[in-house]
VOVOPA-300405 format. One record per residue: z, x, y of N, C-alpha, C in turn. Coordinates in steps of 0.02 Angstrom, whole numbers, padded with zeros to 5 digits, always signed. Layout:
N
ZXYZXYZXY
...
END
This chain:
297
-01111+01712+02713-01071+01653+02694-01000+01660+02723
-00972+01605+02746-00905+01604+02773-00855+01600+02714
-00820+01656+02703-00775+01659+02645-00716+01612+02652
-00700+01592+02713-00642+01549+02724-00659+01475+02719
-00725+01460+02707-00745+01390+02708-00710+01349+02654
-00701+01380+02594-00672+01342+02539-00598+01356+02529
-00568+01392+02576-00496+01405+02571-00458+01342+02590
-00406+01323+02552-00366+01264+02571-00329+01278+02636
-00322+01228+02678-00286+01238+02741-00213+01255+02729
-00187+01298+02771-00116+01316+02767-00073+01256+02786
-00028+01236+02742+00012+01177+02759+00056+01189+02819
+00059+01139+02861+00101+01146+02921+00174+01131+02903
+00218+01168+02934+00289+01155+02924+00309+01093+02962
+00344+01049+02927+00368+00989+02959+00433+01004+02995
+00456+00956+03035+00520+00965+03069+00576+00974+03018
+00569+00939+02960+00619+00945+02908+00620+01016+02879
+00561+01045+02869+00556+01114+02844+00589+01163+02893
+00575+01151+02957+00604+01196+03008+00680+01190+03009
+00706+01130+02998+00779+01120+02998+00810+01157+02939
+00778+01154+02881+00805+01190+02823+00811+01265+02836
+00759+01292+02867+00760+01363+02882+00812+01380+02935
+00815+01339+02987+00861+01352+03042+00934+01349+03020
+00950+01302+02974+01019+01293+02953+01035+01331+02888
+00986+01366+02860+00998+01405+02799+01018+01361+02741
+00985+01305+02732+01006+01256+02682+00981+01274+02612
+01028+01280+02566+01014+01286+02494+01061+01237+02460
+01035+01178+02444+01078+01124+02419+01097+01137+02346
+01161+01125+02331+01186+01132+02263+01166+01070+02223
+01132+01081+02167+01109+01024+02127+01136+01023+02056
+01163+01079+02032+01184+01084+01963+01254+01053+01954
+01262+01001+01912+01328+00968+01904+01381+01016+01879
+01363+01063+01835+01412+01110+01811+01439+01154+01866
+01394+01177+01910+01415+01219+01967+01459+01179+02014
+01442+01117+02026+01483+01074+02069+01554+01068+02040
+01557+01056+01974+01623+01049+01942+01664+01113+01948
+01631+01171+01944+01667+01234+01950+01696+01244+02020
+01658+01224+02071+01684+01229+02140+01744+01183+02148
+01739+01122+02122+01794+01074+02127+01856+01101+02092
+01847+01129+02032+01904+01157+01996+01937+01214+02034
+01895+01256+02065+01922+01312+02103+01960+01287+02165
+01937+01232+02195+01969+01205+02255+02036+01171+02239
+02042+01145+02178+02104+01113+02155+02130+01060+02204
+02089+01011+02223+02113+00960+02269+02165+00915+02235
+02213+00892+02275+02264+00846+02249+02259+00779+02284
+02287+00726+02254+02281+00658+02282+02311+00650+02352
+02355+00694+02371+02385+00689+02438+02355+00736+02489
+02300+00771+02471+02272+00823+02513+02223+00796+02565
+02223+00829+02622+02170+00821+02672+02121+00878+02661
+02057+00860+02649+02005+00910+02640+01957+00908+02699
+01931+00967+02717+01878+00973+02767+01821+01009+02732
+01761+00979+02736+01703+01008+02704+01656+01039+02755
+01634+01100+02739+01586+01135+02782+01516+01117+02759
+01479+01079+02798+01410+01064+02781+01403+01021+02720
+01404+00956+02729+01401+00910+02672+01333+00911+02637
+01280+00930+02674+01213+00931+02644+01191+00863+02622
+01173+00855+02559+01153+00790+02532+01210+00753+02499
+01270+00782+02501+01329+00746+02478+01348+00754+02406
+01317+00801+02370+01333+00810+02299+01405+00833+02289
+01424+00885+02325+01493+00910+02321+01541+00861+02353
+01521+00830+02407+01562+00780+02441+01582+00724+02394
+01533+00699+02358+01545+00643+02311+01593+00663+02255
+01589+00726+02234+01634+00750+02181+01705+00759+02207
+01713+00776+02270+01779+00787+02299+01814+00722+02320
+01774+00673+02340+01800+00612+02371+01855+00577+02331
+01847+00567+02265+01900+00531+02228+01963+00572+02216
+01962+00635+02233+02016+00681+02214+02062+00699+02272
+02056+00666+02329+02097+00684+02386+02117+00622+02426
+02163+00631+02472+02185+00576+02515+02133+00559+02567
+02104+00612+02597+02054+00603+02651+02008+00663+02651
+01945+00649+02666+01895+00702+02668+01854+00696+02732
+01854+00749+02771+01814+00752+02832+01756+00799+02818
+01695+00773+02818+01636+00812+02801+01592+00822+02863
+01582+00885+02881+01540+00902+02938+01468+00917+02914
+01420+00893+02952+01350+00907+02937+01312+00913+03003
+01280+00971+03013+01246+00984+03076+01176+00954+03078
+01145+00943+03020+01076+00920+03016+01073+00844+03022
+01050+00820+03078+01049+00747+03091+01004+00710+03043
+00954+00744+03013+00910+00710+02965+00947+00688+02903
+01002+00721+02887+01038+00706+02826+01092+00653+02834
+01110+00637+02896+01166+00592+02907+01157+00522+02878
+01100+00488+02888+01092+00421+02859+01100+00421+02783
+01068+00468+02750+01073+00471+02677+01144+00485+02654
+01179+00528+02691+01248+00544+02674+01292+00482+02679
+01285+00446+02734+01328+00387+02744+01313+00333+02693
+01250+00327+02674+01233+00278+02623+01263+00299+02555
+01256+00362+02538+01282+00387+02474+01357+00381+02469
+01392+00390+02526+01465+00393+02525+01497+00329+02549
+01458+00276+02556+01484+00213+02583+01541+00184+02541
+01540+00198+02476+01592+00169+02433+01657+00210+02433
+01659+00262+02475+01719+00303+02480+01747+00296+02551
+01791+00248+02562+01817+00237+02630+01858+00295+02657
+01880+00339+02612+01922+00395+02635+01880+00455+02658
+01814+00448+02655+01769+00502+02677+01743+00487+02747
+01749+00535+02792+01722+00527+02860+01669+00580+02871
+01607+00558+02881+01552+00604+02894+01547+00615+02969
+01549+00679+02989+01548+00697+03060+01483+00735+03074
+01438+00707+03115+01375+00742+03131+01385+00795+03185
+01410+00854+03164+01430+00906+03212+01427+00973+03178
+01415+01024+03217+01419+01093+03192+01492+01108+03176
+01507+01123+03114+01575+01135+03093+01610+01187+03136
+01574+01239+03156+01605+01294+03193+01628+01274+03263
+01607+01217+03287+01630+01193+03352+01690+01145+03345
+01711+01132+03283+01764+01085+03271+01833+01118+03278
+01881+01079+03300+01950+01103+03302+01982+01088+03235
+02025+01132+03209+02057+01118+03145+02105+01059+03151
+02116+01023+03097+02165+00968+03098+02234+00994+03117
+02275+00950+03143+02342+00970+03164+02392+00967+03107
+02369+00946+03048+02412+00944+02989+02383+00989+02935
+02421+01006+02883+02395+01050+02831+02331+01022+02799
+02284+01067+02786+02220+01046+02757+02191+01104+02717
+02144+01085+02672+02107+01135+02634+02034+01130+02652
+02001+01188+02653+01931+01192+02672+01890+01203+02608
+01833+01168+02603+01789+01174+02545+01717+01172+02571
+01671+01207+02538+01602+01200+02558+01554+01249+02526
+01492+01226+02520+01436+01269+02502+01407+01292+02569
+01423+01353+02589+01410+01374+02657+01342+01408+02664
+01309+01401+02722+01248+01439+02734+01264+01514+02733
+01227+01552+02693+01244+01623+02685+01246+01660+02752
+01199+01643+02797+01194+01679+02860+01254+01666+02905
+01293+01613+02892+01349+01596+02935+01416+01607+02901
+01415+01639+02843+01477+01648+02805+01531+01682+02845
+01515+01738+02877+01565+01776+02914+01597+01734+02969
+01557+01694+03003+01584+01651+03056+01630+01598+03027
+01612+01570+02970+01652+01517+02939+01718+01546+02913
+01716+01605+02883+01777+01636+02860+01823+01653+02919
+01794+01677+02974+01833+01692+03034+01866+01628+03060
+01830+01572+03060+01858+01508+03080+01918+01491+03037
+01910+01500+02971+01964+01484+02925+02026+01526+02938
+02017+01590+02950+02074+01634+02962+02109+01618+03028
+02069+01593+03076+02100+01573+03141+02137+01507+03136
+02124+01469+03083+02153+01401+03078+02226+01401+03055
+02255+01459+03047+02326+01463+03028+02368+01430+03082
+02426+01400+03063+02453+01397+02995+02433+01333+02958
+02390+01291+02988+02374+01227+02955+02334+01235+02891
+02291+01287+02888+02249+01296+02829+02290+01319+02769
+02284+01282+02714+02319+01302+02653+02274+01343+02607
+02209+01327+02606+02162+01364+02564+02092+01352+02589
+02046+01396+02569+01975+01388+02583+01936+01408+02521
+01899+01361+02493+01858+01375+02434+01786+01369+02455
+01752+01426+02457+01685+01430+02487+01635+01459+02438
+01579+01424+02431+01524+01450+02390+01480+01492+02436
+01484+01557+02428+01451+01605+02472+01400+01646+02432
+01367+01691+02465+01325+01739+02430+01370+01781+02384
+01347+01793+02323+01388+01828+02274+01412+01896+02299
+01368+01932+02332+01386+01998+02357+01443+01995+02407
+01442+01944+02451+01495+01937+02500+01562+01923+02464
+01561+01877+02417+01623+01859+02382+01650+01919+02343
+01606+01957+02312+01629+02015+02274+01657+02070+02320
+01624+02079+02377+01646+02131+02424+01715+02115+02452
+01726+02052+02468+01790+02033+02499+01848+02030+02450
+01834+02027+02385+01888+02021+02336+01899+02084+02296
+01867+02139+02315+01877+02202+02280+01841+02206+02214
+01793+02162+02201+01760+02160+02136+01716+02221+02124
+01697+02256+02178+01659+02317+02170+01704+02378+02162
+01770+02366+02162+01817+02422+02159+01831+02450+02228
+01805+02418+02280+01817+02440+02349+01843+02380+02389
+01879+02395+02442+01911+02343+02483+01889+02348+02555
+01879+02290+02587+01856+02289+02656+01915+02283+02704
+01902+02301+02766+01953+02297+02818+01979+02226+02826
+01934+02177+02827+01955+02107+02838+02003+02084+02783
+01987+02101+02721+02031+02080+02666+02098+02114+02670
+02098+02180+02679+02161+02217+02680+02204+02195+02740
+02173+02186+02797+02211+02167+02857+02246+02100+02849
+02214+02053+02816+02242+01986+02810+02283+01976+02746
+02285+02025+02702+02315+02018+02636+02388+01995+02636
+02430+02019+02681+02500+01996+02680+02507+01921+02689
+02458+01889+02723+02462+01817+02734+02413+01777+02689
+02359+01809+02667+02306+01773+02631+02286+01810+02568
+02284+01774+02512+02258+01802+02450+02184+01786+02444
+02143+01837+02427+02071+01829+02418+02056+01835+02343
+02021+01785+02315+02005+01788+02244+01933+01767+02232
+01901+01798+02184+01834+01779+02161+01844+01732+02102
+01816+01671+02108+01826+01620+02056+01762+01608+02015
+01716+01655+02016+01658+01647+01974+01593+01654+02012
+01540+01657+01974+01473+01665+02000+01432+01603+01986
+01386+01585+02031+01342+01527+02023+01270+01552+02026
+01232+01539+01974+01163+01563+01970+01121+01532+02025
+01074+01571+02050+01030+01547+02104+00991+01485+02085
+00980+01475+02020+00942+01416+01997+00980+01351+02007
+01045+01356+02025+01085+01296+02036+01073+01266+02105
+01030+01297+02145+01017+01275+02214+00944+01254+02223
+00933+01212+02272+00866+01196+02296+00866+01194+02372
+00819+01228+02405+00773+01278+02377+00812+01334+02343
+00779+01368+02297+00812+01422+02260+00818+01483+02305
+00878+01508+02318+00886+01568+02359+00866+01631+02320
+00866+01686+02353+00846+01749+02321+00902+01782+02282
+00964+01759+02293+01022+01790+02261+01068+01736+02233
+01112+01757+02187+01162+01712+02160+01217+01697+02211
+01255+01645+02196+01312+01629+02238+01377+01651+02205
+01430+01653+02244+01497+01670+02219+01548+01622+02247
+01596+01601+02206+01648+01556+02230+01707+01598+02255
+01717+01596+02319+01770+01635+02352+01827+01588+02371
+01888+01607+02352+01946+01566+02370+01996+01606+02409
+02013+01581+02468+02065+01609+02510+02125+01563+02506
+02184+01590+02490+02244+01549+02485+02297+01577+02532
+02319+01535+02578+02372+01558+02623+02438+01559+02587
+02472+01615+02591+02535+01623+02555+02590+01581+02587
+02629+01544+02547+02685+01505+02575+02734+01549+02613
+02742+01610+02589+02786+01658+02621+02749+01725+02625
+02738+01752+02685+02702+01816+02692+02735+01871+02651
+02694+01918+02628+02721+01974+02588+02763+02021+02630
+02751+02021+02695+02791+02061+02742+02824+02013+02792
+02889+02006+02789+02924+01960+02833+02958+01995+02891
+02973+02059+02883+03005+02097+02937+02954+02113+02991
+02968+02096+03054+02919+02108+03108+02898+02181+03113
+02945+02227+03103+02928+02298+03108+02880+02318+03052
+02892+02292+02992+02848+02308+02936+02778+02278+02946
+02775+02218+02973+02710+02187+02986+02671+02227+03038
+02706+02250+03090+02674+02288+03142+02649+02355+03115
+02691+02388+03074+02671+02452+03045+02611+02444+03000
+02611+02391+02961+02555+02378+02915+02490+02370+02955
+02491+02328+03007+02431+02316+03047+02406+02381+03080
+02452+02421+03107+02432+02483+03140+02402+02533+03091
+02434+02540+03033+02409+02587+02983+02341+02567+02957
+02331+02502+02944+02267+02479+02919+02212+02492+02971
+02224+02473+03032+02174+02483+03085+02156+02557+03091
+02206+02600+03092+02193+02672+03099+02160+02700+03036
+02183+02677+02978+02156+02702+02915+02082+02689+02908
+02059+02631+02931+01989+02612+02923+01944+02644+02976
+01972+02686+03020+01927+02723+03065+01886+02774+03025
+01914+02797+02969+01879+02848+02930+01882+02917+02961
+01923+02925+03012+01928+02991+03045+01954+03043+02997
+01918+03098+02991+01940+03152+02947+01912+03147+02877
+01880+03090+02860+01847+03084+02795+01891+03055+02740
+01956+03057+02747+02001+03029+02696+02054+02988+02732
+02087+02944+02694+02140+02904+02723+02198+02948+02746
+02214+02998+02706+02269+03043+02724+02254+03077+02791
+02192+03100+02801+02175+03133+02864+02178+03085+02923
+02158+03023+02912+02161+02974+02966+02233+02960+02987
+02277+02949+02938+02347+02932+02953+02387+02993+02976
+02363+03053+02958+02398+03113+02979+02398+03120+03055
+02355+03084+03089+02352+03087+03162+02415+03058+03194
+02451+03015+03157+02512+02986+03185+02574+02998+03141
+02563+03020+03078+02620+03027+03032+02631+03100+03014
+02693+03123+03014+02708+03191+02991+02686+03200+02919
+02664+03259+02902+02636+03273+02835+02686+03258+02780
+02750+03276+02790+02800+03267+02737+02810+03193+02722
+02817+03152+02774+02826+03079+02765+02764+03048+02734
+02706+03071+02756+02644+03043+02730+02634+03061+02656
+02650+03123+02638+02644+03144+02568+02691+03102+02524
+02751+03091+02548+02799+03051+02510+02774+02979+02501
+02745+02950+02554+02718+02882+02549+02659+02878+02501
+02616+02928+02503+02558+02929+02458+02581+02934+02385
+02632+02973+02371+02657+02978+02303+02685+02911+02280
+02722+02878+02325+02751+02813+02307+02697+02761+02292
+02640+02766+02327+02585+02718+02318+02538+02739+02262
+02549+02798+02233+02505+02822+02180+02437+02844+02205
+02435+02873+02265+02372+02893+02296+02367+02969+02302
+02306+02994+02292+02293+03064+02304+02275+03077+02377
+02284+03138+02399+02271+03154+02470+02198+03145+02489
+02152+03149+02441+02080+03146+02457+02051+03076+02452
+02093+03026+02437+02066+02958+02427+02032+02932+02490
+01975+02900+02480+01938+02868+02535+01967+02798+02546
+01969+02776+02607+02004+02714+02624+01980+02653+02585
+01916+02649+02570+01889+02590+02536+01918+02580+02466
+01945+02633+02436+01970+02629+02368+02046+02618+02364
+02076+02606+02421+02148+02592+02423+02158+02517+02418
+02196+02495+02369+02206+02423+02358+02255+02394+02409
+02253+02328+02419+02302+02298+02464+02374+02312+02444
+02387+02312+02378+02455+02326+02355+02478+02396+02375
+02432+02444+02371+02449+02513+02392+02460+02517+02467
+02421+02478+02505+02433+02476+02577+02503+02449+02593
+02525+02400+02555+02592+02372+02566+02646+02425+02554
+02636+02466+02502+02684+02520+02489+02684+02570+02546
+02624+02589+02570+02620+02636+02625+02656+02610+02687
+02646+02546+02702+02679+02517+02761+02754+02517+02754
+02779+02500+02694+02851+02499+02684+02881+02569+02689
+02844+02618+02664+02869+02688+02666+02866+02717+02736
+02818+02694+02777+02805+02726+02842+02826+02684+02902
+02859+02628+02890+02877+02583+02946+02917+02619+02999
+02968+02656+02980+03010+02690+03029+02972+02744+03066
+02928+02780+03030+02888+02832+03062+02843+02803+03115
+02808+02749+03098+02763+02717+03146+02801+02689+03205
+02860+02659+03192+02900+02631+03247+02922+02686+03295
+02942+02744+03268+02964+02799+03311+02908+02828+03352
+02847+02825+03325+02790+02855+03359+02745+02802+03390
+02777+02751+03419+02740+02694+03446+02687+02713+03497
+02702+02759+03543+02653+02776+03595+02593+02812+03565
+02606+02856+03514+02551+02891+03483+02506+02843+03445
+02537+02794+03412+02498+02743+03375+02454+02705+03424
+02483+02683+03480+02445+02644+03529+02386+02684+03555
+02397+02748+03567+02342+02790+03593+02286+02796+03542
+02303+02806+03478+02251+02812+03426+02213+02746+03418
+02248+02690+03422+02214+02626+03415+02169+02612+03475
+02189+02635+03534+02146+02627+03592+02081+02667+03583
+02087+02727+03554+02028+02768+03540+01983+02731+03491
+02013+02698+03442+01974+02660+03392+01936+02603+03426
+01970+02566+03469+01937+02511+03504+01879+02537+03546
+01891+02592+03581+01838+02620+03623+01777+02641+03581
+01791+02670+03522+01735+02691+03480+01696+02631+03455
+01730+02575+03443+01695+02514+03423+01649+02490+03478
+01676+02489+03540+01636+02466+03596+01576+02511+03607
+01588+02577+03604+01533+02624+03612+01479+02614+03560
+01500+02603+03497+01452+02594+03443+01411+02531+03453
+01444+02478+03478+01408+02415+03488+01357+02419+03544
+01364+02469+03588+01317+02476+03644+01259+02523+03628
+01261+02552+03568+01206+02598+03550+01141+02561+03541
END
């Protein structure tokens, strides 16, 4: 007997199914979750908003009455007719059928909002950071793990967050259960908010340069501890004094150093780094080379 005779045929994926997979679409459907994203974004009546991936327009519709103008990007052409019909009563909303990542930022101040495809989160965040100085904030519904990692919620800090901290504040504004999406993803979401500071925490050019150099060198992990990494360019006495001022032990691993402690280190070591400019440049060149070598493995 043919055992497969009575098996139901495997359903074929439609073009719509393929689009959902290709674009990583998980549409937000829960009104409470939508309201939480809107509250975190804090749109004002005079604001220009840019939305990453309008989807079916649930978040778009909630944002539309709360801003001066809303530009919503959507890459999936199948969704455009429904979006335009849903948003027809909002003349201040412009639906753009385009990949958001290919768009140029507005020439005036704007805020970014969106339920982003998890697989493209890093690219979208990089776009936002490049959009300075026009970008005032970015409120993004991302994978919970990503949002927690970038905001120090695990008790550890990433290079991207620490490097941009003097200009950008990173905050976790809550978690969104996976059941709030359709299709249901495998993990929960997290509301990540990036706010560009009106005034950078480091205004002196020498202090900004020292901060950037120390962070880059510190995250090499050379020597196993932050102290060992920075000892390559800083005299032990100055480094010990800076660590005491920041409340750090000599054995601390770089991931556990907070952005505030990095700011103290930079302020304490600005003159040292400035005096040893050639040594710093050499160490950073070694770092870049190691990155390139690793990427070619």
